[in-house]
N, C-alpha and C positions, 0 to 999 in steps of 0.2 A: 337651384330650388327645389327642396324635396316636400312631398307629401305624404301623410297617413293618414291613411280610412279608419275612423272611429265608427263603433260600433250606430245602425238608423243611416249609414251612407255618407255623413258628415265624416266632410275631409278636415284635418289640422296643419298646417302649414308649417313643417319644420323650418327654422329658421339656422342658417350658417354661418359662424363669421373664419374667414380666413385672416390668420397674423403672419407674417411671414419678416424673414430678418437674419440679421446674422448672430454668429454664435453670441453671447452675454449682451445681447442687447436689452435683457428684460422683458420677451415675452413669454414664457411661464409664468412669472410672478404678477405681472400686467394680467395676462389673459387669464389666469386663476381668482384674482383679487375682482374683475369686472363680472366673470361666470357667475359664480358665487353671488352677485348683485343682482344680476337676471334670471338666476335658478337655471341657468342651462349645466350642460355637461361640458364640463374643462376636458381638451384630449392633449397632451402634449407628445407628439410625433416622433420628438426627439430621445423620447423615454423608447421609445419601441425600438429605434437604431443602436440606441445603449446595451440593451437587453442582447440584442444579436451578437454584439461585439463583446459583451462580457463573454458568450457563450464561445464565439472564436480565440479569445484570450485562454478562458479555464482550458478549453483544449490544443491549442494551440495552433489552431489553424492561420498562417501566414497570406497564403498563396489562394490568388481570385476564384479558382478552381478548387482549390479544398475547401473554400468558403461556400461556394455555391452546390458544391456535392452535399453538404450538409444541413442544407435546407429543407427541410421537411423531417429535418432526425428531431427537433425539437419543436417545443410548443411556447407563443409568445401569449400572454393574454394579459387585459385591461381589465381591472378592479376597480370598485370605486368604496371607501372607509369613509364615513361622516363627511361625506363629498369632497372626498382625497384621492385623487388616482394615484392607485397601485399600481405594478406594473410583475407580471408573474412569468417566471421561466421554470417548465417544466414544472407549473402548479406551487412552485416558490417562489415567496413576496422578493424582487431581486433592487426595490424601490428604493433604497439607499444606497447597495452598493454601487450602483451605477452612476454613481455623480463623482468617478474620481477622475482626474486627470487624464490616465491610462485610457480609460473606459471612453472618456470623451474625445482623445485623438483618434482611439480605433474608431471609434462611432462616424467620424467622418472619411475613412475611408470605406466601411461599409457600406455606407450610405450610396457612396457612388458607384456601387456595383449593379447595373441595372436587375439582376433575377434579382436581391436583395430588396430592393424597391417595390417589385412584384411580387414577392413574398408578402409585404406588410400592405401594398396597396387594397384589398380588399376587406382587410381588417378597419384600414381607416374609413372606406368610403358607406360600407355599413353600419358603422357606429353615427357617422352623418346624416345616413340615409333614416335614422330610425328617432335620432334626437335631434335637439337643438341644440347645438355645440358652438360653441370658440374652441376652434384647434389652431395650435402654433406649429411652426415647421422653418422650413427654408423650400418647398413647393407647392404649400399649401391651397394657393389661392390661382398657380401655374399650372398643376398637374391636378392634385389630389379633389382639389372644390373648384373649380373653374365656373365653377354657375354660384359660386357663394353670395348671399344677398350683400357682407359687408367683405372687402379686402382691403387689408390693411397691412401696408409695409414698415416695420417699427424697426428705427436702427438708433445709433447712435455712436459718436467718435470713438476709433479704436482705445484712443488715450483714457477714453471716459471710463466706457468697458471693462477697460485693465484695472483700472483705479476702484472700481465695484466690487471685482473678481478678487480685488486685495483683501477688500473690506469683509467678505464673506471669508475669505481664509483664514485673517489674522486669528494668530494662537492657536492653527492649529502647528504639531510638532515639522511638517515638512513643508510649511510655506513658503512657496517660491518668494523671488524678488520681484519686484514690480517690473522692471526689464525683461526679466524670462514670459510671465503672465503676458504682456504686450507681446512678446515676438512670438508666444503661441496664437494670440488672435489673429492673427497679421497674418501667419501661416494658415491659419485655419482657414481665413476669407478668402486669402487665394485658392485654396484647393476646391470651397463651395464653389465660386464665381466657374471657375475654369473645369468641371469637372465636366464630363459626356452627359453623364445621366443628370436632367433635371438639376442643372447648375442654379445655385441661389441669384433673384433677379427678381427686380417690382414688377408686378403683373401692371400690364398698360392701364388698366381697370383699380388699381391699388391707390390708396391714399398714402402719401409719405407722412412718415411722422418720425422726426427727430426729438430723444429723447434727451441729447444731451446736454447737461447743467442744469436738468431738472429733480425734484426729489421724486421716490416714488408715487408719493402722493399725487403729483402734477402729474408726472406717466398717464395713470390710473385715468386721472381724470382728461386728461387729452383723446387717451381713447376711448372712455366715455360719450364723450364730444362729439365724434367722430361716428359713431355710431350712434346717436341719437340724429346727428343729421341725415344719414342714409334710410332707419329703420322709425327713428320718431318712439325710441323707450326711453328712459328716464329722464322723462318729462313732469 
């Protein structure tokens, strides 16, 4: 729990909400919608790892030692335009570029490197210290914000996540087949759950939320219900 002291000695409590879960579970879209209703800052931590991964791809860095050696040679910054999170690499907005499949897979690799996580750790915590946030990722409730006011583990069956991903990519010239998307998701889950640094897992005090078979609106309603039960908003 974080507090910010205002003028006159009055303290305003910052509310931190952590949403963890596997890739493709809808964390970002759901968290973004709920944060807009609450007026909280939305923080997509996965975007931070994606932009680091993009830097590694652009500079053809594949070995962990080379990736670690590059940390500090570039800057990563979050910005907000009209309430939307934007991610900057050395001052350049990379918010759209980092959503490619190649960057997504590379992000899974770099996020498993302890030095990369340490590189981004302070940035994430400082944002949560100074703002009421909804932050989503793989280890928010377990590592980044262990004292978050609300912790949710948002998930869905791999087949459900693959179906959603296919719908997102429909019409794109390089849209993969369902089987390929599903295989990528299963492989990503395996990596994330078994990595040595901050593996994907449900925090002991997190509420489990399975959105398999739910529409986007129903998923948002489920998360809002959980938050309402914990801190009393949305009433």
